Each structure stands twice: as structure tokens, then as C-alpha cells.
C-alpha positions as CSV (number, residue, x, y, z in Angstrom):
1,M,47.3,-107.3,200.5
2,I,46.6,-109.4,197.3
3,Q,49.6,-107.7,195.5
4,C,51.8,-108.6,198.5
5,T,50.6,-112.2,198.5
6,L,51.1,-112.5,194.6
7,F,54.5,-111.0,194.7
8,I,55.9,-113.2,197.5
9,S,54.2,-116.3,195.8
10,Y,55.8,-115.4,192.4
11,D,59.3,-114.9,194.0
12,L,59.1,-118.1,196.1
13,F,57.5,-120.7,193.8
14,V,58.0,-119.5,190.3
15,N,61.2,-117.3,190.3
16,D,62.8,-119.3,193.1
17,K,66.2,-119.7,191.7
18,F,66.8,-116.0,192.3
19,V,65.3,-116.0,195.8
20,L,67.1,-119.0,196.9
21,Q,70.5,-117.7,195.9
22,E,70.1,-114.4,197.9
23,L,68.3,-115.5,201.0
24,T,69.3,-117.7,204.0
25,K,67.1,-120.5,205.1
26,N,65.9,-118.5,208.1
27,Q,64.8,-115.7,205.6
28,Q,63.1,-118.1,203.3
29,F,61.2,-119.6,206.1
30,L,60.0,-116.2,207.3
31,L,59.0,-115.3,203.6
32,T,57.0,-118.4,203.4
33,I,55.3,-117.7,206.8
34,C,54.5,-114.2,205.4
35,D,53.1,-115.5,202.3
36,V,50.8,-118.1,204.1
37,T,49.6,-115.3,206.4
38,C,48.9,-113.0,203.6
39,F,47.1,-115.7,201.6
40,A,44.8,-116.6,204.5
41,L,44.0,-112.9,205.3
42,V,43.1,-112.5,201.6
43,M,40.9,-115.4,201.7
44,A,39.1,-114.4,204.9
45,M,38.7,-110.7,203.7
46,G,37.4,-112.0,200.3
47,F,34.8,-114.1,202.1
48,L,33.7,-111.2,204.3
49,L,33.6,-109.0,201.2
50,G,31.5,-111.5,199.4
51,F,29.2,-111.9,202.3
52,H,28.6,-108.1,202.6
53,I,27.9,-107.8,198.7
54,Y,25.2,-110.5,199.1
55,H,23.7,-108.7,202.0
56,I,23.6,-105.4,200.2
57,A,22.2,-107.2,197.1
58,Q,19.5,-108.8,199.2
59,N,18.9,-105.6,201.2
60,I,19.3,-107.3,204.7
61,T,21.5,-106.8,207.7
62,T,23.5,-109.4,209.3
63,V,20.8,-110.0,212.1
64,E,18.0,-110.2,209.5
65,Y,20.2,-112.9,207.7
66,H,19.7,-115.1,210.7
67,I,15.9,-114.7,211.1
68,N,14.4,-117.4,208.8
69,E,11.0,-115.5,208.2
70,I,13.0,-112.5,206.9
71,K,14.9,-114.7,204.5
72,A,11.7,-115.9,203.0
73,N,9.6,-112.7,202.9
74,N,11.9,-109.7,203.1
75,P,9.6,-106.6,203.0
76,F,12.6,-104.2,202.3
77,R,13.9,-106.2,199.3
78,K,13.4,-104.5,195.9
79,P,12.7,-106.6,192.8
80,R,16.1,-105.7,191.1
81,I,19.5,-106.0,192.6
82,I,20.5,-102.6,191.3
83,D,17.5,-101.1,193.2
84,N,18.9,-102.6,196.4
85,L,22.4,-101.1,195.7
86,K,20.8,-97.8,195.0
87,E,19.0,-98.1,198.4
88,V,22.4,-98.4,200.2
89,F,24.7,-96.4,198.0
90,G,22.5,-93.8,196.8
91,P,20.7,-93.1,193.4
92,E,23.7,-92.0,191.5
93,I,26.0,-94.7,190.4
94,K,29.0,-92.5,189.7
95,Y,29.2,-91.4,193.5
96,W,29.2,-95.1,194.8
97,F,33.0,-95.4,194.9
98,L,33.8,-91.8,195.1
99,P,31.4,-90.3,197.8
100,L,31.9,-86.5,197.3
101,R,28.7,-85.2,198.6
102,N,25.8,-86.1,201.0
103,V,22.7,-87.1,199.1
104,E,20.3,-86.3,202.0
105,K,20.1,-82.8,203.4
106,S,20.5,-83.7,207.0
107,A,23.4,-85.8,208.5
108,F,21.0,-87.8,210.8
109,P,19.1,-90.9,209.8
110,R,15.6,-90.3,208.6
111,T,13.2,-91.9,211.1
112,D,9.9,-91.6,209.0
113,L,10.9,-94.6,206.9
114,F,9.8,-97.2,209.4
115,E,7.5,-97.6,212.4
116,V,8.9,-97.1,215.9
């Protein structure tokens, strides 16, 4: 998505003498609409990615984010951000972006970590 936005923007605004010669006005308009749409989607997805990274770093969920007392005194937050990341992604950093194996022995979530 980002590459698409950059490619279209470069062709339209930086390298416009080649694009203007080859495209009709209708095609230029459609290309501009595609560029604006891609840019809006990249911005929205970037905001959501940043918001999720913030949640992972704080070790909270979206629901907990909206509860003020959890914001102030989060009992699940670790002192270091790397510990919060390990809580979510697992203890070995090399498997964070390439999850090849399951860290826990069972596929079901553990229920002994919290009170029911």
C-alpha cells in the first residue's frame, strides 16, 4: 500500500511530464483519486498500527484503555517495555516476526493466570 502511494505520487507530482503526455485527463483524474485513497488508507492503517503498538507496550487491551483506573494502576504492566512485548509475542525475539512454533504446550489459553 505504501509503495503504491509513493509510486503514484512520484509519477503524478515529480515525474509529471511523462505521465501527462501518455494519459488522458480522465485517466489522470482516476490516478489522482487512487493516490488520495491510498494515502488516506496508509494514514489510517498507520494510526491503527501505532495504537496497537502502544497497547502492546503498555500491556493493555482496548477495553482497558478506556477504563481510567486501569490507565493509572495497571496491575499487568511490567516495568520495562521489552517485558510487555515478551508477554504478548513470546520470550524469544527471533520468533516474533516469524512464528514457526508454539511456545506453550497446549493450543488453548491458560486459565490459571487470573482469577475467574
